[in-house]
C-alpha positions in Angstrom: -52.8 -37.6 -16.9 -50.6 -34.8 -17.0 -47.3 -36.9 -16.7 -48.0 -38.7 -20.0 -48.3 -35.4 -21.5 -44.8 -34.4 -20.4 -41.7 -34.8 -22.6 -38.2 -36.5 -21.8 -35.2 -34.6 -22.9 -31.5 -34.6 -22.3 -31.7 -33.3 -19.1 -35.0 -34.9 -17.9 -34.4 -38.9 -18.2 -37.8 -40.3 -16.6 -41.2 -38.6 -15.4 -43.5 -40.7 -13.9 -46.4 -39.8 -11.4 -46.9 -40.5 -7.8 -49.8 -39.8 -5.3 -51.1 -36.1 -6.1 -47.2 -35.3 -7.6 -45.2 -36.2 -10.7 -41.4 -37.0 -10.4 -38.4 -36.0 -12.3 -35.3 -37.8 -12.8 -32.7 -35.4 -13.8 -29.8 -37.3 -16.0 -26.9 -38.0 -13.5 -24.1 -37.8 -16.2 -25.5 -34.0 -17.2 -25.8 -33.0 -13.4 -22.0 -34.3 -12.7 -20.7 -33.0 -16.2 -22.4 -29.3 -15.5 -21.1 -29.3 -11.9 -17.1 -30.5 -13.1 -17.5 -27.7 -15.3 -18.4 -25.2 -13.3 -15.7 -26.0 -10.6 -13.3 -26.1 -13.4 -14.4 -23.0 -14.5 -14.2 -21.3 -11.0 -11.0 -22.9 -10.6 -9.6 -21.1 -14.0 -10.9 -18.5 -13.0 -9.1 -18.2 -9.5 -6.1 -18.9 -11.1 -6.4 -16.3 -13.6 -7.4 -13.9 -10.4 -3.9 -15.0 -8.9 -1.9 -14.5 -11.9 -2.5 -10.8 -12.7 -2.5 -8.9 -10.0 -4.2 -5.7 -8.9 -1.8 -2.8 -8.2 -3.1 -0.4 -5.4 -1.4 3.1 -4.9 -2.7 4.5 -2.0 -1.8 6.6 1.6 1.2 8.7 -0.4 2.0 11.3 1.8 5.2 13.9 1.2 8.3 12.8 2.6 9.9 16.0 5.1 6.5 16.6 6.6 4.8 15.0 9.5 1.9 12.8 8.4 -1.0 14.9 8.7 -4.5 13.8 9.3 -5.5 14.8 5.7 -3.5 11.5 4.4 -5.7 9.5 6.6 -8.6 8.5 4.4 -6.1 7.9 1.2 -4.5 5.0 3.7 -7.6 3.3 5.4 -10.1 3.4 2.2 -7.3 2.1 0.0 -6.2 -0.6 2.7 -9.9 -1.4 2.7 -10.1 -1.9 -1.1 -7.2 -3.7 -1.2 -8.0 -6.2 1.4 -11.4 -7.0 0.1 -9.6 -7.6 -3.3 -7.2 -9.9 -1.6 -9.8 -11.8 0.3 -11.6 -12.6 -2.9 -8.3 -14.0 -4.0 -7.0 -11.8 -6.2 -2.9 -11.2 -6.3 -2.6 -7.5 -4.7 0.3 -5.6 -4.5 -0.1 -2.2 -2.5 2.4 0.5 -3.5 3.2 3.7 -0.9 3.8 6.6 -3.9 5.5 8.9 -1.8 5.5 12.6 -2.6 9.4 12.2 -2.5 10.3 14.8 -5.5 9.7 18.0 -7.0 10.3 22.0 -6.4 9.4 21.7 -2.7 12.2 19.5 -2.4 14.3 22.4 -4.1 12.6 24.5 -1.2 13.3 22.5 1.7 17.0 22.0 0.5 17.5 25.3 -0.1 15.7 26.3 3.5 17.6 23.9 5.2 21.1 25.1 4.0 19.8 28.7 5.6 17.7 27.1 8.6 18.5 23.5 9.4 20.5 21.8 12.2 21.7 18.5 12.0 21.3 18.2 15.7 17.7 19.2 15.9 17.2 16.9 12.9 18.5 13.6 15.1 16.5 14.9 18.3 12.8 15.0 16.2 13.3 14.8 12.9 10.1 15.6 11.1 8.8 18.2 13.1 12.3 19.9 12.5 11.9 19.3 8.8 8.2 20.7 8.9 9.5 24.0 10.9 12.2 24.5 8.2 9.5 24.2 5.6 7.3 26.7 7.2 10.3 29.0 7.5 11.6 28.9 4.5 8.1 28.9 2.7 7.6 32.4 4.8 10.8 34.1 3.8 10.4 33.2 0.1 7.2 35.1 -0.3 9.4 38.6 0.1 12.8 37.1 -1.0 13.2 36.2 -4.7 16.7 35.0 -3.9 15.2 32.3 -1.9 12.7 31.1 -4.7 16.2 30.9 -7.3 18.1 29.5 -4.5 15.0 26.6 -4.4 15.1 26.0 -8.2 18.9 25.9 -8.1 18.7 22.5 -5.7 15.9 21.4 -7.5 18.0 21.5 -10.6 20.8 19.9 -9.0 18.7 16.5 -7.5 17.6 16.4 -11.1 21.1 16.1 -12.5 22.3 13.5 -9.7 24.3 16.0 -7.7 25.9 14.2 -5.0 26.0 16.5 -2.0 22.0 17.7 -2.8 21.1 13.6 -3.4 22.9 13.1 0.1 20.6 15.6 1.6 17.5 14.1 0.1 18.2 10.4 0.5 18.4 11.2 4.7 15.1 13.3 4.3 13.4 10.0 3.0 15.0 7.5 4.8 13.8 9.4 8.0 10.5 9.8 6.8 9.6 6.7 5.9 10.9 5.2 9.2 8.7 7.6 11.0 5.7 6.7 8.7 5.9 2.9 9.1 5.4 3.7 13.0 2.1 5.1 12.2 0.8 2.7 9.8 1.9 -0.2 12.3 -0.9 1.6 14.5 -3.2 1.3 12.0 -2.7 -2.1 10.6 -1.7 -1.0 7.2 1.3 -2.2 5.3 3.0 -1.9 1.8 4.9 -4.2 -0.2 6.3 -1.5 -1.9 7.5 2.0 -0.8 8.1 3.8 -4.2 8.0 7.6 -5.4 8.1 10.0 -7.6 12.3 10.1 -7.2 12.4 6.3 -8.8 10.9 7.4 -12.0 12.6 11.0 -12.6 15.1 9.8 -15.1 12.3 7.7 -16.8 10.1 10.8 -16.9 12.6 12.4 -19.7 12.5 9.1 -21.8 8.3 9.6 -21.4 8.9 13.4 -22.7 11.3 12.0 -25.6 8.1 9.3 -26.4 5.6 12.2 -26.6 7.8 14.2 -28.8 8.3 11.0 -31.0 4.6 10.0 -31.6 4.2 14.3 -32.2 2.0 14.2 -28.9 4.3 17.1 -27.3 4.1 20.7 -28.1 6.4 23.8 -27.4 4.0 26.9 -25.8 5.7 30.4 -26.1 6.7 30.1 -22.7 8.8 27.2 -23.0 6.7 24.7 -21.5 6.4 21.5 -22.8 2.6 20.7 -23.3 -0.1 17.7 -24.6 -3.1 18.8 -26.5 -5.9 17.0 -24.8 -8.9 18.6 -26.9 -11.0 16.8 -29.5 -10.6 19.0 -32.1 -7.0 19.9 -31.7 -7.3 23.4 -30.8 -5.5 23.6 -27.5 -8.5 24.1 -25.7 -7.7 21.4 -23.2 -3.8 20.5 -22.5 -1.8 19.4 -20.0 1.5 20.6 -19.0 4.3 17.8 -18.6 7.3 19.8 -19.1 8.7 23.1 -17.5 10.4 25.6 -19.2 14.0 24.7 -17.8 13.7 21.2 -18.9 12.8 19.4 -15.4 9.8 17.4 -15.0 6.3 17.6 -13.3 4.3 15.4 -11.1 2.1 14.3 -14.3 5.3 13.5 -16.2 6.5 11.3 -13.3 3.1 9.5 -12.8 3.3 8.5 -16.6 6.6 7.3 -16.3 5.6 5.3 -12.8 2.4 3.8 -14.6 4.6 2.6 -17.5 6.8 0.9 -15.1 4.4 -0.8 -12.9 2.8 -2.2 -15.9 6.2 -3.3 -17.2 7.6 -4.5 -14.1 4.5 -6.1 -12.5 1.8 -6.6 -15.5 -1.0 -5.5 -13.6 -4.5 -6.2 -14.4 -6.0 -3.2 -13.2 -4.5 -0.4 -11.8 -6.4 1.6 -8.9 -5.3 4.9 -7.5 -6.9 6.4 -4.1 -6.6 10.2 -3.6 -8.7 12.7 -3.0 -11.4 14.3 -5.6 -9.8 17.0 -6.1 -7.2 14.8 -8.2 -10.1 13.9 -10.2 -8.7 15.9 -13.4 -5.0 15.0 -13.5 -6.3 11.2 -13.4 -8.3 11.9 -16.4 -5.9 13.5 -17.9 -2.8 10.8 -17.2 -5.1 8.1 -18.7 -5.7 10.4 -21.4 -2.3 10.6 -22.4 -1.5 6.7 -21.7 -4.2 6.4 -24.0 -3.0 8.6 -27.0 0.7 7.0 -26.5 -0.9 3.6 -27.5 -1.3 2.0 -23.9 -4.5 0.3 -24.1 -4.3 -1.1 -20.6 -5.0 2.4 -19.5 -8.5 1.7 -19.9 -8.2 -0.6 -17.0 -6.6 1.8 -15.0 -9.0 3.3 -12.1 -9.1 6.7 -9.9 -11.3 6.2 -6.8 -12.2 9.5 -5.4 -13.2 10.4 -1.9 -14.3 13.7 -0.3 -12.5 15.6 2.4 -12.7 15.8 6.0 -14.1 19.2 7.6 -13.0 20.2 11.2 -9.4 18.3 11.7 -7.9 21.7 11.9 -6.7 23.8 15.0 -8.5 26.7 16.1 -5.6 28.6 14.3 -6.6 27.1 11.2 -3.0 24.8 11.3 -2.9 21.5 9.9 -3.4 18.2 12.4 -1.0 15.8 12.3 -2.5 12.3 12.4 -0.1 10.8 15.0 -1.6 13.5 17.4 -5.3 12.4 16.2 -4.3 8.8 17.1 -3.3 9.9 20.3 -6.3 11.9 21.0 -8.5 8.9 20.2 -6.6 6.4 22.6 -6.8 9.2 25.6 -10.4 9.5 25.0 -11.2 6.0 24.6 -9.5 5.4 28.0 -11.1 8.3 30.1 -14.6 6.7 28.4 -13.3 3.4 29.6 -12.7 4.7 33.1 -16.2 6.3 33.5 -18.2 3.3 32.3 -19.5 0.9 34.8 -19.7 -1.8 32.8 -15.8 -2.3 31.9 -14.0 -4.7 32.6 -10.3 -4.8 34.4 -7.5 -5.8 31.8 -4.2 -6.1 31.9 -3.3 -3.6 29.2 -6.1 -1.0 29.1 -4.2 1.5 26.6 -3.6 -1.2 24.1 -7.4 -1.8 24.2 -8.3 1.7 24.1 -6.1 2.1 21.4 -7.6 -0.6 19.2 -10.8 0.5 20.1 -10.1 4.5 19.5 -8.9 3.8 15.9 -11.5 1.3 14.7 -14.1 4.4 16.2 -12.2 6.8 13.6 -12.0 4.2 10.6 -15.7 3.1 11.2 -16.7 7.0 11.1 -14.7 7.6 7.6 -16.5 4.2 6.0 -20.1 5.3 6.9 -20.8 7.6 4.2 -20.5 7.5 0.2 -16.5 7.9 -0.3 -17.3 10.8 -2.4 -18.6 13.0 0.4 -17.2 15.5 2.6 -18.0 14.7 6.6 -17.8 16.9 9.8 -15.3 14.9 12.4 -16.8 14.9 15.7 -14.9 13.3 18.2 -18.0 12.9 20.9 -20.3 11.3 18.0 -17.1 8.8 16.8 -16.5 7.6 20.5 -20.1 7.1 21.3 -20.5 3.5 22.9 -24.4 3.0 21.1 -25.6 3.8 17.5 -23.6 3.1 14.2 -20.5 4.0 15.6 -16.8 1.7 15.8 -17.1 1.4 19.5 -20.3 0.0 19.4 -19.1 -2.6 16.4 -16.1 -3.4 18.7 -18.3 -4.1 21.6 -20.3 -6.3 19.2 -17.6 -8.3 18.3 -16.7 -9.0 22.1 -20.0 -10.1 22.7 -20.0 -12.7 20.2 -16.5 -13.7 20.9 -17.8 -14.3 24.3 -19.8 -17.2 23.1 -16.9 -19.4 23.3 -16.1 -18.4 26.9 -19.9 -19.0 27.9 -20.1 -22.3 25.7 -17.1 -23.5 28.2 -17.6 -21.9 31.1 -21.1 -22.7 31.5 -22.6 -25.5 30.2 -25.3 -26.3 32.4 -26.7 -22.9 31.7 -26.2 -23.1 27.9 -28.7 -25.2 26.5 -27.9 -26.6 23.2 -31.0 -25.2 21.3 -29.2 -21.2 22.3 -26.1 -22.2 20.4 -28.3 -23.4 17.4 -30.8 -20.5 17.2 -27.3 -18.5 17.1 -26.0 -20.2 14.3 -29.1 -20.5 12.5 -29.6 -16.5 12.9 -25.8 -15.9 11.9 -26.5 -18.0 8.7 -29.6 -16.0 7.3 -27.9 -12.8 8.5 -24.8 -14.1 6.1 -27.3 -15.1 3.1 -28.9 -11.5 3.1 -25.4 -10.1 3.4 -24.1 -12.1 0.2 -27.5 -11.2 -1.7 -27.6 -7.4 -0.8 -23.8 -6.5 -1.1 -22.2 -6.5 -4.1 -19.3 -6.1 -2.5 -17.3 -7.6 -5.4 -18.1 -4.8 -7.9 -18.1 -2.2 -5.3 -15.1 -0.1 -4.1 -17.0 2.0 -1.0 -16.9 0.4 2.5 -19.8 2.1 3.7 -22.2 -0.8 2.4 -20.6 -3.4 4.7 -20.5 -0.9 7.8 -24.2 0.0 7.2 -25.4 -3.8 7.2 -23.0 -4.7 10.3 -25.0 -1.7 12.1 -28.3 -3.4 11.0 -27.1 -6.5 12.1 -26.0 -6.1 15.3 -28.7 -5.4 17.8 -29.7 -8.8 18.8 -26.3 -9.0 20.2 -26.6 -6.4 22.9 
């Protein structure tokens, strides 16, 4: 008999034959030990997840400007990845690293002194600042005096001159208040509102560290650069200091990364920006490693493509608030024209939520690195792979609760059991096919949801 040829070991305690079958008895002690060890390992792993945080930097608009539609992708993609990590048990820190420093504020400060009006600033702050910025840029094209005034104003900012700082702080506070209203509509929040200004003093310390390590070189023009070439021939370099001694964007980014590591001791630092900044982050991580910061290997740039077709016919920038308002208005119009729309107390709120969901799902459908064309008609379709259809499906799933309690006579137990069985099978398929723990792309999730919502119509 085959059963006599099989040998017992530390795993199988007993082997005996039955009618046409062979029985194995697994060691109970070993089974308990393995499961307890596995559970302890899992708990230790989860403890590590909550101990060492993941730091996310996303959205990051420039202050003193209205939130334009180009920042939508960074905001919602960064929010998605942060939510995903948090749902997996990670300790997540969400940073909005505002563009609140640099030569553009020298230009804006000089421009406001020439064209600004405090009364207009109170009535419509960001629109007025935007108008001032456009006007001063136009004037600066043919007037070198304005360029000199801009450089002088930024120099005063870097030297912490009181009046210049007061005006800058006013611009920053106004902007953050306005942005928070937009973030609330998108369901996005941040733990920290940081910015380049927070690190402008530390940027000078970074320059000194680079100098001490022999990494900083001075060009004939007087700028400070770091040689990134493997041969040391300056075939690849990054400029970290202007000839007048003021810092640049990458210098402040270096200071910000070092400060976050010291402050939060993150396990990973993830930057979510458009793909045009790929070289910037390559240089950033390379310089950090050259400075001796081995943790830079755990810094990651998540790039995304551009949205095409989100400018006006005149080629002007589209503001995000206008896009959200348009999504709500179009959705409200579609709802009023649909025969299946039920009466509701607050139709505008529903239109807002469904319209914004449609915008987000449209953005998430394709690979992050690809550009895509913005199309209102496609986004708000009630059928197909759209956010409107996913919201409709979600509403249908929620209605099972109502059916269960309001139609007990009609809803036989088999219907509910069959639904739960189908749902459980789909969830198993989801966990099998989606390696969501390792991917930063929401497209996989959206695709799966679309493929498994047809039965809910």
